[in-house]
C-alpha positions in Angstrom: -12.3 17.6 -11.4 -15.4 15.8 -10.9 -13.5 12.3 -11.4 -10.7 13.5 -8.8 -13.7 14.6 -6.5 -15.2 11.2 -6.6 -11.9 9.4 -6.4 -10.9 11.4 -3.4 -14.1 10.5 -1.4 -14.6 7.3 -2.7 -17.4 5.5 -5.1 -19.2 4.0 -2.0 -19.3 7.6 -0.5 -20.5 9.0 -3.3 -23.3 6.4 -4.3 -24.3 6.7 -0.3 -24.4 10.5 -0.7 -26.5 10.3 -3.9 -29.3 7.9 -2.0 -29.2 10.4 0.8 -30.0 13.3 -1.5 -32.8 11.4 -3.1 -34.5 10.6 0.1 -34.2 6.7 -0.1 -33.6 4.6 3.0 -29.8 3.6 3.8 -30.0 -0.3 3.8 -28.0 -2.2 6.2 -26.1 -3.7 3.5 -24.9 0.0 2.3 -23.9 0.9 5.7 -21.7 -1.8 5.9 -20.1 -1.4 2.7 -19.7 2.6 3.6 -18.3 1.3 6.9 -15.4 -0.7 5.1 -15.1 2.2 2.5 -14.2 4.6 5.1 -12.7 2.3 7.8 -15.6 3.1 10.6 -15.2 1.0 13.5 -19.1 0.3 13.8 -22.0 0.8 11.4 -23.9 3.0 13.7 -23.6 6.5 12.8 -22.6 5.8 9.4 -25.2 8.1 8.0 -24.3 11.2 10.2 -20.5 10.5 9.7 -21.5 10.8 5.8 -23.3 14.3 5.8 -20.3 15.5 8.3 -17.7 14.1 5.5 -19.6 15.8 2.7 -20.2 19.2 4.5 -16.3 19.0 5.7 -14.9 18.3 2.5 -16.7 20.7 0.4 -16.3 23.6 3.2 -12.5 22.8 3.5 -12.0 22.6 -0.5 -14.1 26.1 -0.6 -11.7 27.7 2.2 -8.6 26.3 0.3 -9.9 27.9 -2.9 -10.6 31.2 -1.4 -7.1 31.1 0.0 -5.6 30.5 -3.5 -7.8 33.0 -5.2 -5.7 36.0 -4.7 -2.7 34.9 -6.0 -4.4 33.0 -9.3 -6.7 36.0 -10.2 -3.3 38.1 -10.2 -1.6 35.7 -12.6 -4.8 34.6 -14.7 -7.3 37.3 -14.4 -10.9 35.9 -14.2 -9.9 32.5 -15.3 -7.9 32.4 -11.6 -11.6 31.5 -10.3 -11.4 28.5 -11.9 -7.7 27.7 -11.5 -8.1 28.3 -7.6 -11.0 25.7 -7.1 -9.7 23.3 -9.3 -6.3 23.2 -7.4 -7.9 23.5 -4.1 -10.0 19.9 -5.2 -6.6 18.2 -6.5 -4.7 19.2 -3.5 -7.0 18.1 -1.0 -8.2 14.7 -3.1 -4.2 14.1 -2.8 -4.7 14.0 -6.9 -1.9 16.2 -8.0 -3.3 17.5 -11.1 -2.2 20.8 -12.2 -3.4 23.2 -14.9 0.0 25.4 -15.1 1.4 23.8 -18.4 2.5 26.0 -21.0 3.7 25.2 -24.4 7.3 25.9 -23.5 7.1 24.2 -20.1 4.7 21.5 -20.2 4.9 19.8 -16.7 5.7 22.9 -14.2 3.5 21.7 -11.6 3.8 24.7 -8.7 7.7 25.3 -9.0 6.6 28.9 -10.1 5.4 29.3 -6.8 8.4 27.9 -4.7 8.7 31.0 -2.8 4.9 31.9 -2.2 3.9 31.3 1.3 0.4 31.3 0.9 0.4 28.9 -2.3 2.5 26.8 -0.4 0.9 26.9 2.9 -2.9 26.4 1.3 -1.9 23.3 -0.6 0.1 21.6 2.4 -2.5 22.3 4.6 -5.1 21.0 2.0 -2.6 17.6 1.4 -2.4 17.1 5.1 -6.2 17.5 6.0 -7.2 15.1 3.1 -4.4 12.7 4.2 -5.2 12.2 7.7 -8.7 10.6 7.2 -12.5 11.2 7.8 -12.3 9.7 10.8 -9.6 11.6 12.7 -11.7 14.8 11.7 -14.5 13.3 13.2 -12.4 12.4 16.4 -11.0 16.5 16.3 -14.2 18.0 15.5 -16.3 16.1 18.4 -13.3 16.0 21.2 -11.8 19.0 20.1 -8.3 19.7 22.2 -8.6 16.4 24.1 -6.0 14.4 22.9 -6.3 11.7 25.6 -9.9 10.9 24.5 -9.1 10.5 20.8 -9.3 6.7 19.6 -5.9 5.1 19.4 -6.1 5.2 15.5 -6.4 9.1 15.4 -3.4 9.0 17.9 -1.4 7.1 16.0 -2.4 8.9 12.6 -1.6 12.4 13.9 1.6 11.7 15.3 3.0 9.6 13.0 2.1 12.3 10.3 3.9 14.9 12.1 7.2 12.5 12.6 7.0 11.8 8.7 6.2 15.3 7.7 9.0 17.3 9.9 11.9 14.6 10.2 12.2 14.0 6.4 11.5 17.6 5.7 14.5 18.6 8.0 16.9 16.0 6.1 15.8 17.9 2.9 16.7 21.3 4.1 20.4 20.1 5.0 20.8 18.0 2.2 19.1 19.9 -0.6 18.2 23.4 -2.1 21.6 24.7 -0.8 21.1 27.9 -3.3 18.2 29.0 -2.1 17.1 31.9 0.4 16.3 30.4 4.3 12.4 31.2 3.8 12.1 29.5 0.5 14.3 26.6 1.4 12.1 26.0 4.4 9.3 26.3 2.0 10.5 24.0 -0.6 11.8 21.2 2.0 8.2 21.1 4.0 6.6 20.9 0.7 8.6 18.1 -0.7 7.9 15.9 2.4 4.4 16.7 2.6 3.6 16.0 -1.1 5.0 12.5 -0.8 2.0 11.6 1.1 0.3 10.6 -2.3 -0.3 14.3 -3.5 1.8 14.5 -6.6 2.4 18.4 -6.6 6.1 19.5 -6.2 7.8 23.0 -6.0 11.3 21.7 -6.9 13.1 19.8 -9.6 12.9 16.3 -8.0 15.6 14.8 -10.2 18.0 17.5 -9.0 17.7 16.2 -5.6 20.3 14.1 -3.9 20.0 10.2 -4.3 19.3 10.1 -0.4 16.6 12.1 -0.5 15.1 10.4 -3.7 15.1 7.2 -1.6 13.1 8.8 1.4 10.6 9.9 -0.8 10.3 6.2 -2.3 9.7 5.0 1.0 7.1 8.0 2.0 5.5 7.3 -1.2 4.9 3.8 -0.3 3.7 4.5 3.1 1.1 7.2 2.0 -1.7 8.7 4.1 -4.1 7.4 6.6 -6.8 4.7 6.0 -10.4 6.1 5.0 -8.6 9.2 3.6 -8.2 10.7 0.3 -4.7 9.6 0.1 -3.3 6.5 -1.1 0.0 4.3 0.0 -0.1 1.2 2.3 -0.9 3.6 4.9 0.6 5.3 7.9 -1.3 2.9 10.2 0.6 0.0 8.6 3.9 1.6 9.1 2.9 2.4 12.5 1.9 -0.8 13.4 4.9 -2.8 12.0 7.1 -0.1 14.0 5.4 -1.0 17.1 5.7 -4.6 16.6 9.6 -4.2 15.9 9.6 -2.5 19.1 8.1 -4.9 20.8 10.3 -7.6 19.6 13.4 -5.6 20.6 12.1 -5.1 24.0 11.2 -8.5 24.3 7.4 -8.0 24.8 4.6 -10.7 24.1 2.2 -8.3 22.8 2.2 -5.3 20.4 1.1 -2.5 22.2 0.5 1.8 21.3 -1.1 4.2 23.6 -1.9 1.7 26.4 -3.8 -0.4 23.9 -2.9 -4.4 22.6 -3.0 -4.7 18.8 -4.7 -8.1 17.6 -2.7 -10.5 15.7 -4.9 -10.3 12.5 -3.9 -6.7 12.2 -0.2 -7.4 12.2 -0.6 -10.3 9.6 -2.4 -7.8 7.2 0.3 -5.2 8.1 2.7 -7.7 7.2 1.1 -8.8 3.8 0.5 -5.3 3.0 4.1 -4.2 3.1 5.5 -7.7 1.3 2.8 -6.8 -1.6 4.0 -3.3 -2.0 7.5 -4.4 -1.6 6.9 -7.0 -4.6 4.9 -4.4 -6.7 7.6 -1.7 -6.4 10.8 -3.9 -6.8 9.1 -6.1 -9.5 7.8 -3.2 -11.8 11.0 -1.3 -11.3 13.0 -4.2 -12.2 11.0 -4.8 -15.5 10.8 -1.0 -16.5 14.8 -0.6 -16.0 15.2 -3.9 -18.2 13.0 -2.5 -20.9 14.0 1.0 -21.0 17.5 0.4 -20.2 17.2 3.0 -17.2 18.7 3.2 -13.8 16.8 1.0 -11.5 16.6 4.0 -8.9 15.0 6.0 -11.1 12.6 3.3 -12.3 12.2 2.5 -8.1 11.0 6.2 -8.0 8.4 6.1 -10.6 6.7 2.7 -9.6 6.7 3.6 -5.8 4.7 7.0 -7.1 2.5 4.8 -9.2 1.7 2.2 -6.5 1.3 5.0 -4.1 -1.0 6.6 -6.4 1.3 9.7 -6.1 1.9 11.1 -9.4 5.3 12.3 -8.6 8.1 11.9 -11.3 11.9 12.2 -12.0 10.9 13.3 -15.5 11.1 9.9 -17.4 7.6 9.1 -17.4 6.6 10.8 -20.7 9.5 9.0 -22.8 8.5 5.4 -21.4 7.3 2.6 -23.8 3.8 1.1 -24.0 5.1 -2.1 -21.6 6.4 0.3 -19.3 3.5 2.8 -19.1 1.1 -0.3 -18.9 3.1 -1.5 -15.6 2.7 2.1 -14.1 -1.0 2.2 -14.9 -1.5 -1.3 -13.7 0.3 -0.5 -10.3 -2.0 2.5 -10.1 -5.1 0.8 -10.4 -3.8 -1.8 -7.8 -2.5 0.5 -5.5 -5.7 2.7 -5.7 -8.3 -0.4 -5.1 -6.0 -1.9 -2.5 -4.0 -4.9 -2.7 -5.9 -7.1 0.0 -9.2 -6.2 -1.8 -8.0 -8.0 -4.9 -6.4 -11.0 -3.2 -9.8 -11.1 -1.2 -12.1 -11.0 -4.2 -9.6 -13.5 -6.2 -8.8 -16.1 -3.6 -11.9 -18.4 -2.4 -12.7 -18.0 1.4 -12.0 -20.7 3.7 -13.8 -21.8 6.7 -11.8 -21.7 9.8 -10.6 -25.1 10.7 -10.9 -26.5 14.3 -8.0 -28.5 13.9 -4.1 -27.2 13.4 -1.1 -28.3 12.0 1.2 -29.2 14.3 4.0 -26.5 15.4 7.4 -26.6 14.4 10.3 -24.1 15.1 12.0 -22.5 12.4 14.9 -19.9 13.0 14.7 -16.6 11.7 17.3 -13.6 11.6 
């Protein structure tokens, strides 16, 4: 659980927190590193924001554990206290690890609680709260219900999150889980949509879902959560920026705009690069595993999207994979957690900006 907490908050956040607790002064370099770690817009106020993140994280996880406690106490007795706390931390940090496996059913996740509103709503609430990002929390906390005063990033994250939760959930509701009562079917559809923001829990047999639903889940796992959050993936903002850029192209606008603000060209370049990297990793990993294991490409793409998005969902084939395939999934999980651009920037030597530019020549695309 400690490793889950460190992974959720980030190593840099934990290191700065320890320095704060020990009474040491936080240097400018540490503040700058912290700014990059949580995607803060400026260095000023980093220490205050770190305190806010720590208090908010532990408060929300404790609240989640209290909501889960009645159910786990009923099912596991005194052990339910530990179970409630572990699953609250695992959900908030978008880890997806559970302690519910038994000898006759090793990987059940939360399938036994598919019709329990308290467990479903609590876990979903923790996943979403952890996945919207610490800066979005700060906006909500300081500006309350004045949505227009939120920064553009918070607006994009909140509205895009709602879209990515409810639209896929509606699709899952009408295409899957036909044999369930309406209440269970609604909870199940919502949960499978929310968990793909890199949480890793599931309340249904994912291998029994339709191919179209599994394809949607692959896309959702690649998108993931918000920057500066406990979630992985290529991030909601990347998806939103690319969508806004496509919209600007369709409308023949010169600039990409969102909420009355212009998006810089550097952001568009980064978003396009991140998309290409994620597509390359998912497709190449999926094809290699498919060839090595003689498995359908659709199942392998699901596993690689889950790995690179640091989700943890599976169609059930992971335990039977060979050493090579498991090594690929481990590498994809590492790349997904560290961040593709981070590794590229670390490996590639930086170049100074050149004053001279190459001649411009037109090339047709599309």
